[in-house]
N, C-alpha and C positions, 0 to 999 in steps of 0.2 A: 476611541482609545483601544489599542490592541491588547489582547490578553496574553497569558503565558502559554496558551495552547497553540500548536501549529498543526494544521490539517494538511497532510501530504497526499496528493492525488497523482500517482505515477502512471496509471494505465487507462485514464479516462478518454484520451484523445484518439480520434480516428484519422488524423491528418497524415498523409504521406506526401512530403514535399516533392515538387516536380523534379528537383535535382537528384532525389534518391530513387525515384520510380524506376529508372533504367536498370538499377542494380537487382531489382526483384524480378525473378524469372517467371512468376505466375502470370497467367492471363488476367485481364481486368476482372473477369467474372470470378476466377479462383482467388484473386487477391481480395476482392470484396468479401468473399466467404471467410477467408482467413481473418480479416479485420473483424468481421462479425463474431467469430469464435473467440478471438484473443483479447478483445477490448473489454475493460470494466465499464460497460456502458452506463452513462448517466450517474456515475458515483459522485461527480461534482454537484449535480443537481440534488441528489439524495440528501446531501448534507448542507444544501444551500440555506436552509432555515435554522440550522443548528449552530450553536456557538458563534453567534454573529460577530463577536469581536476577535475571534481566532484569526491568526495569520493563515493564509492559504498558499500552498506551493503546488502548482499543477504543471505536470510535464506537458509541453505544448504540442508534441507530435506523437504518433503511434509508437507503441513498443516494438513494432516490426521494423522501425527505423533503427532504434536503439533502446535497450531496456535500462532505465536509470536505477533499477533495483538490483542489478547484477554487479558483481565486482568487476572493475575495469580490466583486470588481468585474468584471462581464461583459466590459467593454472590455479587460481584461487576460487573459481566459480564452479560448483558442482554441476550446474545445468549445462555447462559447456560440453559435458560428456554426451549429451543428446543433441548437440548442435545448436543449443540455445543459451550461449553465453551472452555477453553484453550486446553483441551484434548477432542476431539470429541468422543461422545458415540453414536451418530446417524449420518446417512448419509444425503446427500442433499435431499433425498426422505423420510426421517423419519424412515428408517429401522435401525436395530441394527448394529452398526459398531464394537463396543467392549463393554465388560462388564465394569461397573464403576471401574476405576483403584483403587487399594489399596492406602493407604497413602504412602507406601514405593515406589510403582511404580510411583505415581504422583510426589513425591519429586525427584526421580531419573530423570524423564523426564525433570522437570523444571531445574535441575542442569545441565543436559547434553545438552539440546537444548535451553531452554528459556533464562537462565541467560547469557550464552556466547554471544548469539545474541544481547541481550539488552546491554550488556557491550560493544560490538563492536560499536553499534549504538551510545551509550552515549559517547564513546571515540572519535568517528568521530565528533560529535557535539562539544564536549569540545575542540577538536583541532581547529576547525573552529573559535570558540569563542575566543580562545587564540590568534590566528593569525590575525583575521579580526574584532573581536568585535561583530560579528553577524553570524548567520547561517540560511540557508534556506533548509528545508527538502522537497524533492519531493518524496511523497509516491506513488509508481507506481503499478497500478493494471490493470486488465481487467475484463470484466463481460460477461456472455453469452447473446446471442441475445434474448433468451427467458428466463423468470424467472424460476429458480429452485424452487421446492416446499418449501424449507426452508426459502427462502428470504421473508423479511417483505413487500417489494414493489412488488406486483404482476401485476402491470400495464404492458400492452403489448406494449405500445408506448415508447420503450426504446430509449434514445438519442444515438448519436454516441459517445459523450464524456460526462462523469460525472466529475464535479469538486467538490471535497470534501473539506470542510472548518471547521475550529474551530474558534469560536467567539473570542478567546483570541490570538491564534497563527497565524491566517490568516488575514493579513491586507487587508482591502477592495480593495485598489488599485491593490494589487497583484492578487486577485481573478478576479477583473474586467478585468485586462489586459489579463489573460489567456482566459477568456470567449471571449474577443474581438478577440484575435489572432486565436483561434480555429474557431470562427464564420467566420472569414475572409477566412478560408480554406474551406468554404462551408459545414461545419459540424454542426449538431444539437447538441447544448450544453445545459446541465441542471446542476443546482447546487444542490448538496446533494440529487440527485435522479438518479438511484435507490439506491445508497449507500451514506452514509454521514460520515463526520468526516475526520480526518487525523492524522497521527502518530506523537507523540512527546514523547521522553523519560521521564519517570516519574520524574527524577531529575529536569526537567525543566517545567513540565506540569503545566500550569496555574500560573506560578510564574516568568517566565523570558521572556519578550517580545522580547528579542534579538534573540530568537529561533522562526523563522517563519516556517510554514509548510503548504503544500497544497497537496491534493491527486488528482491524475489524473487516471481516470478509462477509458479505451478504450473498446468500444464494440467490441467483438471478430469477429463479422461479417465483420469488416473492414479489418482484416489482417490475419485471421485464417480459416483453414478448421476445423470447429467445430466437424466434425465426426472423425477426426484423431488426432487433436492437432498439426498438421503440418502447416507450413507457407502457407498462401493462395496467390493467384495471386497478390494481392495488398500489400503484406508485405513490399516490398521495398519502395513503395509510402508512406505508413503510417510511416515507419521508417524515411524517409526524411522529412515528414511533422512535426513529433515530434521534429526533430533536429532544423528545422526552428523556431518553436514556442519557444522552450527552449532557443535557442541562442538569440532570440529577447527579452526575459524577464530576461536574466541572470544578468543584472546590476540593475534591478528595486529594489531589496531589499536594495541595497546600498543607493539609493535615498530615500527610505522609512525611513531607519535608520537616514540618515542625516536630514530629515525633522522632525523626532521625536526628535532628539537631539536638533535641533534648537528651537522647541516648548518648550522643557524643560528649555532651557537657557532663552528664552523670551516667557513667558506664554501668552503674548498679541499678539504674531505674528499670522498671519492668514494663 
């Protein structure tokens, strides 16, 4: 039986389809290095033992093919200013990744990769809403221990855990509880630093408070050998820690929705 939680894994894949490889101007060696830098390695496995009944939506190819967490129109996407809109034209170090895609290529990639992924995410959310009346999205990421040149936040004092929120879709009690739980695990936690925001399907974005969302970013130094992209010595410990934290908050959205509904019925309730 599926739960009302949806785990979104947008950047875990390292796959570059053969049909897309000719677009990428890097040598095989340089492309492998860029994949190493930009992939949220093993985030799918990090949460494999957590929220076992949650629906999972994992983007099947590398973000170097297309980034499902960017707006599909570059004019709407702030990262397009550094050549990293929905279809990256620049690498993490600012070098040329691909030539600007033609309108036809762009449309083909959106239809092949972007649209199906977002349809799957939207369907998972719709299913939870239909069955439970609410949905909580866990937007799962990781980040490098040292800032990459493309990143807006270049501060060197990176936290262990970054909690990303949206002012509409992330209830304060939910964010507060995640911060409390991670802090209790002796981890340094920051909100919206070095990355901010969290994923919500456009159908529900800023118009349906029944859809809650929170982003968890794990510093790769905690669980990964960053030189290889392979699991580090503490991988199992971090995996177990995430399972504890997520299981501890699994019922909180229900309480939040019940409280919100009670306030709607009785506006004078405290």
